[in-house]
C-alpha positions in Angstrom: 0.0 0.0 0.0 1.4 3.4 -1.1 1.4 6.2 1.4 -1.1 8.9 0.4 0.1 12.5 -0.1 -2.8 13.9 2.0 -4.1 12.6 5.4 -6.8 9.8 5.0 -9.1 8.5 7.7 -7.9 5.3 9.5 -9.9 2.2 9.0 -11.8 0.8 12.0 -9.2 -1.9 12.5 -6.4 0.7 12.5 -8.3 3.0 14.9 -8.8 0.2 17.4 -5.2 -1.1 17.2 -3.4 1.7 19.2 -6.0 1.4 22.0 -5.8 -2.4 22.0 -2.0 -2.1 22.1 -2.2 0.2 25.1 -4.6 -2.1 27.0 -2.5 -5.2 26.3 0.8 -3.4 27.2 -0.6 -1.9 30.5 -2.2 -5.2 31.4 1.1 -6.9 30.8 2.9 -4.2 32.9 0.5 -4.9 35.8 1.0 -8.7 35.4 4.8 -8.4 35.4 5.4 -5.5 37.8 2.2 -5.2 39.9 1.7 -1.8 41.5 5.3 -0.9 40.6 4.2 -0.4 37.0 3.6 3.3 37.6 7.3 3.7 38.4 8.3 3.2 34.7 6.7 0.2 33.0 3.4 1.9 32.3 5.2 4.9 30.9 7.1 2.6 28.5 3.7 1.0 27.5 2.3 4.5 26.7 5.3 5.4 24.6 5.1 2.2 22.6 1.3 2.7 22.1 2.1 6.3 20.9 4.6 4.9 18.3 1.9 2.5 17.1 -0.6 5.3 16.6 2.0 7.5 15.0 3.1 4.8 12.5 -0.5 4.1 11.5 -1.2 7.8 11.0 2.0 8.2 9.0 0.9 5.4 6.7 -2.4 7.2 6.2 -0.6 10.4 5.1 -0.3 12.4 8.3 2.8 14.6 8.7 5.2 13.5 11.4 5.9 17.0 12.4 2.2 17.7 12.8 1.8 14.6 15.0 4.8 15.7 17.1 3.2 19.1 17.6 -0.1 17.5 18.6 1.8 15.4 21.3 3.7 18.5 22.5 0.5 20.6 22.7 -1.3 17.9 24.6 1.6 17.7 27.1 1.5 21.5 27.4 -2.1 21.3 28.4 -1.1 19.2 31.4 1.4 21.7 32.8 -1.1 23.1 35.3 -1.7 19.7 36.7 2.1 19.0 36.9 2.7 22.2 38.9 -0.1 21.3 41.3 1.5 17.9 41.8 4.8 19.6 42.7 2.9 21.9 45.1 1.2 18.9 46.8 4.6 17.1 47.2 6.0 20.2 48.8 2.9 20.5 51.1 3.2 16.9 52.3 6.9 17.5 53.1 6.4 20.6 55.3 3.1 19.4 56.9 5.0 16.2 57.9 7.8 18.2 59.4 5.6 20.7 61.2 3.4 18.1 62.8 0.2 19.2 60.9 -0.2 15.6 59.6 0.3 14.1 63.0 -2.2 16.6 64.5 -4.9 15.4 62.1 -4.1 11.8 63.1 -4.0 12.7 66.8 -7.4 14.3 66.9 -8.8 11.8 64.4 -7.9 8.9 66.6 -9.8 10.5 69.4 -12.9 11.4 67.4 -13.3 8.6 64.9 -13.9 4.9 65.2 -13.1 2.0 62.8 -16.8 1.2 63.0 -17.8 4.2 61.0 -14.5 5.6 59.8 -15.0 4.9 56.0 -18.5 6.4 56.1 -17.4 9.5 58.1 -14.5 10.0 55.7 -16.8 10.0 52.7 -19.2 12.5 54.4 -16.4 14.8 55.5 -14.7 14.9 52.1 -18.1 15.4 50.4 -18.9 18.4 52.6 -15.5 20.1 52.0 -15.5 19.4 48.3 -19.0 20.8 47.9 -17.8 23.9 49.7 -14.6 24.5 47.6 -15.3 22.6 44.4 -11.9 20.9 44.1 -11.4 17.2 44.5 -7.6 17.7 44.1 -7.4 20.1 47.0 -9.5 17.9 49.3 -7.4 14.8 48.6 -4.1 16.8 48.9 -5.0 18.2 52.3 -7.5 16.5 54.6 -7.3 13.3 52.5 -3.6 12.9 53.5 -4.6 13.2 57.2 -7.4 10.7 56.9 -5.0 8.2 55.3 -2.7 8.7 58.3 -5.6 8.0 60.7 -6.5 4.9 58.7 -3.0 3.6 58.9 -2.9 4.0 62.7 -6.3 2.2 63.0 -5.0 -0.7 60.9 -7.7 -0.1 58.3 -7.5 -1.0 54.6 -5.7 1.8 52.7 -7.5 1.0 49.5 -10.9 1.3 51.0 -9.9 4.5 52.8 -8.6 6.1 49.6 -11.8 5.1 47.8 -13.9 6.7 50.6 -11.8 9.9 50.3 -12.1 10.0 46.5 -15.8 9.2 46.6 -16.5 12.2 48.8 -14.1 14.5 47.0 -15.7 13.8 43.6 -19.2 14.6 44.9 -18.3 18.2 45.1 -16.3 18.2 41.9 -19.5 17.2 40.0 -22.0 19.4 41.9 -20.3 22.5 43.2 -20.7 25.8 41.3 -17.0 26.4 42.2 -15.9 23.3 40.3 -14.2 23.9 36.9 -15.4 20.6 35.6 -19.0 21.4 36.5 -18.7 24.7 34.7 -17.2 23.0 31.7 -19.9 20.4 31.4 -22.6 23.1 31.5 -20.7 25.2 28.9 -20.2 22.2 26.5 -23.9 21.6 26.3 -24.9 25.3 26.4 -26.8 25.0 29.6 -27.3 27.4 32.5 -24.9 26.4 35.3 -27.4 26.1 38.1 -29.9 24.2 35.9 -27.1 21.8 35.2 -26.2 21.5 38.9 -29.9 20.9 39.8 -30.0 17.9 37.5 -26.5 16.5 38.3 -27.1 16.7 42.0 -29.8 14.1 41.7 -27.5 11.5 40.1 -24.5 12.5 42.3 -26.7 12.5 45.4 -27.9 9.0 44.8 -24.4 7.8 44.1 -23.1 9.5 47.3 -25.9 7.9 49.3 -25.0 4.5 47.9 -21.3 5.0 48.7 -22.2 6.0 52.3 -24.2 2.9 52.8 -21.5 0.6 51.3 -18.8 2.3 53.4 -21.0 1.9 56.5 -21.1 -1.9 55.9 -17.4 -2.0 55.2 -16.6 -0.5 58.6 -14.7 -2.8 61.0 -16.7 -3.8 64.0 -15.2 -4.1 67.5 -13.5 -1.8 70.0 -10.4 0.2 69.2 -8.0 1.4 71.8 -5.9 4.3 70.5 -4.3 5.1 73.8 -0.8 3.7 72.9 -0.7 5.5 69.6 -1.9 8.8 71.1 0.8 8.5 73.8 3.4 7.8 71.1 2.4 11.0 69.2 2.4 13.0 72.4 6.0 11.9 73.3 7.5 12.6 69.9 5.6 15.7 68.6 4.0 18.6 70.4 0.4 18.6 69.1 -1.8 21.6 69.4 -4.8 23.1 67.4 -2.4 25.8 66.1 -1.0 23.2 63.8 -4.2 23.2 61.8 -3.6 26.8 60.6 -2.1 25.6 57.2 -5.2 23.4 56.7 -7.5 26.3 57.4 -5.5 28.6 55.1 -5.7 26.2 52.2 -9.5 25.6 52.6 -10.1 29.3 52.9 -8.1 30.1 49.8 -9.8 27.3 47.8 -13.2 28.6 48.9 -12.3 32.0 47.5 -11.4 30.3 44.2 -7.7 31.1 44.4 -5.7 29.2 41.7 -5.0 25.6 43.0 -1.2 25.8 42.6 -1.1 29.1 44.5 -3.4 27.8 47.2 -1.5 24.5 47.8 2.0 26.1 47.5 1.1 28.8 50.1 -0.2 26.0 52.3 3.2 24.3 51.9 5.0 27.5 52.9 2.7 27.9 55.8 3.6 24.4 57.0 7.3 25.3 56.8 6.7 28.5 58.8 4.7 26.7 61.5 7.6 24.2 61.8 10.1 27.0 62.2 8.0 28.7 64.9 6.8 25.8 66.9 9.4 23.1 66.2 12.7 24.8 65.4 14.8 22.1 67.0 13.2 19.5 64.8 13.9 21.5 61.7 17.5 22.2 62.6 18.1 18.5 63.4 16.7 17.5 60.1 18.7 20.0 58.1 22.0 20.1 59.9 23.0 16.9 61.6 26.7 18.1 61.8 25.6 21.3 63.6 27.9 23.3 61.3 25.4 25.9 60.2 24.1 28.9 62.1 20.6 28.3 63.5 18.7 30.6 61.2 20.5 29.2 58.1 19.7 25.6 59.3 16.0 26.6 59.6 16.0 27.8 56.0 17.7 24.7 54.8 15.3 22.4 56.7 12.2 24.0 55.2 13.8 24.1 51.7 14.8 20.5 52.0 11.3 19.4 53.1 9.8 21.3 50.1 12.2 19.7 47.7 12.8 16.2 49.0 10.3 15.7 51.8 10.8 15.1 55.5 12.5 12.1 57.1 11.4 11.3 60.7 13.8 9.6 63.1 11.7 9.4 66.3 12.4 5.7 66.8 8.6 4.9 66.7 8.2 2.9 63.6 4.5 3.8 62.9 5.1 7.5 63.3 8.3 7.5 61.3 6.5 5.7 58.4 3.6 8.2 58.6 5.7 11.4 58.6 8.7 10.4 56.4 7.2 11.5 53.1 6.6 14.3 50.6 8.8 16.6 48.6 8.5 17.8 45.0 10.7 15.0 43.8 8.3 12.3 45.1 5.9 13.3 42.3 8.4 12.8 39.4 7.2 9.3 38.5 3.6 10.5 38.4 4.6 13.5 36.2 6.4 11.1 33.9 3.3 9.0 33.7 1.1 12.0 32.9 3.4 13.3 30.2 3.6 10.0 28.3 -0.2 9.6 28.7 -0.9 13.1 27.4 1.5 12.6 24.4 -0.4 9.4 23.5 -3.7 11.2 23.9 -2.6 14.1 21.7 -1.7 11.8 18.8 -4.9 9.9 19.1 -7.0 13.0 19.2 -5.2 14.5 16.2 -5.9 11.5 13.9 -9.5 11.2 15.0 -9.5 7.7 16.5 -12.3 8.4 18.9 -14.6 9.9 16.3 -13.9 6.9 14.1 -14.7 4.4 16.8 -17.7 6.3 18.1 -19.5 6.8 14.7 -20.9 3.3 14.3 -21.9 3.1 17.9 -23.7 6.4 17.6 -25.6 5.1 14.5 -26.6 1.9 16.3 -28.0 3.7 19.3 -31.7 3.5 18.5 -33.2 4.3 21.9 -32.6 7.0 24.5 -31.1 4.5 26.9 -28.7 3.2 24.2 -27.7 6.8 23.3 -26.8 7.6 26.9 -25.0 4.3 27.3 -23.0 5.1 24.1 -22.2 8.5 25.5 -21.0 7.1 28.8 -18.9 4.5 27.0 -17.4 7.3 24.8 -16.6 9.4 27.9 -14.8 6.5 29.6 -12.9 5.6 26.5 -11.8 9.3 26.1 -10.6 9.3 29.7 -8.6 6.1 29.0 -7.2 7.3 25.7 -6.5 11.0 26.2 -5.7 10.8 30.0 -7.6 14.1 30.6 -11.0 14.7 32.1 -11.5 18.0 30.3 -11.1 16.4 26.9 -13.5 13.6 28.2 -16.1 16.3 28.8 -15.6 18.4 25.7 -14.9 15.9 23.0 -17.8 13.4 23.6 -20.1 16.3 24.4 -19.3 17.8 21.0 -19.7 14.5 19.2 -23.0 13.6 20.8 -24.6 17.0 20.8 -26.3 16.6 17.5 -27.6 13.2 18.3 -29.2 14.4 21.5 -30.8 17.3 19.7 -32.1 15.0 17.0 -33.6 12.8 19.6 -35.4 15.9 21.1 -33.6 15.7 24.4 -33.0 18.9 26.3 -29.3 20.1 26.5 -29.3 19.6 30.2 -29.6 15.8 29.7 -26.4 16.0 27.7 -24.6 18.2 30.3 -25.7 16.0 33.2 -24.6 12.8 31.3 -21.2 14.2 30.4 -20.4 15.8 33.8 -21.6 12.9 36.0 -19.6 10.3 33.9 -16.4 12.1 32.8 -15.3 13.7 36.1 -15.8 10.6 38.4 -14.3 8.0 36.1 -11.2 10.1 35.4 -10.0 9.0 38.9 -10.3 5.3 38.0 -7.7 5.4 35.1 -4.1 4.8 36.4 -2.5 7.0 33.7 -5.2 9.6 33.6 -3.9 12.8 35.2 -6.6 12.5 37.9 -6.0 8.8 38.6 -2.2 9.4 38.7 -2.7 12.3 41.1 -4.9 10.4 43.5 -2.5 7.4 43.6 0.5 9.6 44.1 -1.0 11.8 46.8 -2.7 9.1 48.9 0.1 6.5 48.4 -2.3 3.9 47.2 -2.3 2.4 43.7 -5.4 3.0 41.5 -5.9 -0.7 41.2 -6.1 -0.9 45.0 -8.9 1.7 45.5 -10.8 1.2 42.2 -13.0 -1.7 43.4 -14.2 0.4 46.4 -14.7 3.8 44.6 -18.4 3.4 44.8 -19.4 6.9 43.9 -17.1 7.0 40.9 -18.5 4.0 39.1 -22.1 4.3 40.5 -22.5 7.8 39.1 -22.3 6.8 35.4 -24.2 3.6 36.0 -27.1 5.5 37.5 -27.1 7.7 34.4 -27.7 4.7 32.3 -30.4 3.2 34.6 -32.2 6.6 34.6 -32.1 6.8 30.8 -33.6 3.3 30.3 -36.2 4.0 32.9 -37.1 7.3 31.4 -36.4 9.3 34.6 -35.6 13.0 34.3 -35.1 12.7 30.5 -36.4 16.2 29.6 -37.3 17.0 26.0 -36.5 20.2 24.1 -40.2 21.1 23.9 -40.5 21.0 27.7 -37.3 22.9 28.3 -38.0 26.7 28.2 -34.9 27.6 30.3 -32.4 29.9 28.7 -29.2 28.3 27.6 -26.7 30.7 28.9 -23.1 29.8 28.3 -20.8 29.7 31.3 -17.1 30.4 31.4 -14.7 28.1 33.1 -11.2 28.3 34.5 -9.6 25.1 33.3 -7.5 24.0 36.2 -8.0 21.4 38.8 
């Protein structure tokens, strides 16, 4: 077959091949390396899958420079997420050194019980995320503390991470402060609050289901935290003042400050708290040889915690494991994963693979239920292939908009279906920017929390059930609401 001089559409077999290659390679990576796949093997799988897609596109007449530019542009779109990851790594380092993380654990051990910990975690994260509209901020702040409490209670880290994520994504799909909520409304041309009014029905049912499941997953029996509390008291000075960085972050997020700025200032606040209330700890961490002046050792200690994280040497194994963490460099493997995933997504989007695969499915969707099912499937596929929840909102929304209009469905049905499926499922894909972030921040692999992330897979499934049952499937004729476009700030 001669290479055409102008780009030609890929055949269906060619369109499927790069995605099939990615699935096979990532599956093989997990089989061979387990959870360690995110530390390099998954990145190799994504690079090879990108080469497969590039070769097929080149054979169909696509210019290699144009494909390279598409990959670079896609990677550039992820820079915001990458800087947030750096900020979260820095925050974890200074919060570990200052005692803010241990303060969360200390008070959490006194207030929470293994009997209802998972359920309480979901509710707490749902309330905070609904208030600030950012799943990333919730997971990167109180989520870390809740993981520490779970570790000290001997609970399952996978279930704990799933409970945190389930609650965090409730707000990300329903809060007017959420960028993804705004984007879903904008994509369909729907008034923001009308979109939220419909989405909260689906998300509310999914959250209620998650709360019930996590209640039953609670560990029955008594729990004596006395020994752990005493260990914390003897190694760290715990006081409510240590929560100031947490309050600062939540306040700035509620005021819709940019996420990177919010989290980085929270990290610096943690370093300042450490310098003021635990200077000896900072100096001991930075200057074991005691060769630096005290003020210089304090600067070095905070700087080192921001860059490489904090290492605890209290002699209490559980505490040392809990607070020896963080640093910007701890996020490098995750950033590597996101960049290779975005490069693959950029090539795939450039050559129209998703449109090619979606077209016959769209033609075959004869009923409203089948149409919504096809949309949810396209959204999940886009999350898998492009590794970006924003593309998973915009691209399927654009592809299916005409079909929903032809069927006589109101635009709010499209916005609800896109928003309640794209945002939650992004956290279930290991190489998606959201899934990679959750795993890196909480220290739990995506595969470990995925089976328990009830909200995240219940939300799209409820959409499908509602569509087949004919519930809340408004038609254009019965939809007099103005379709005002909303603007959105596209960051996490």
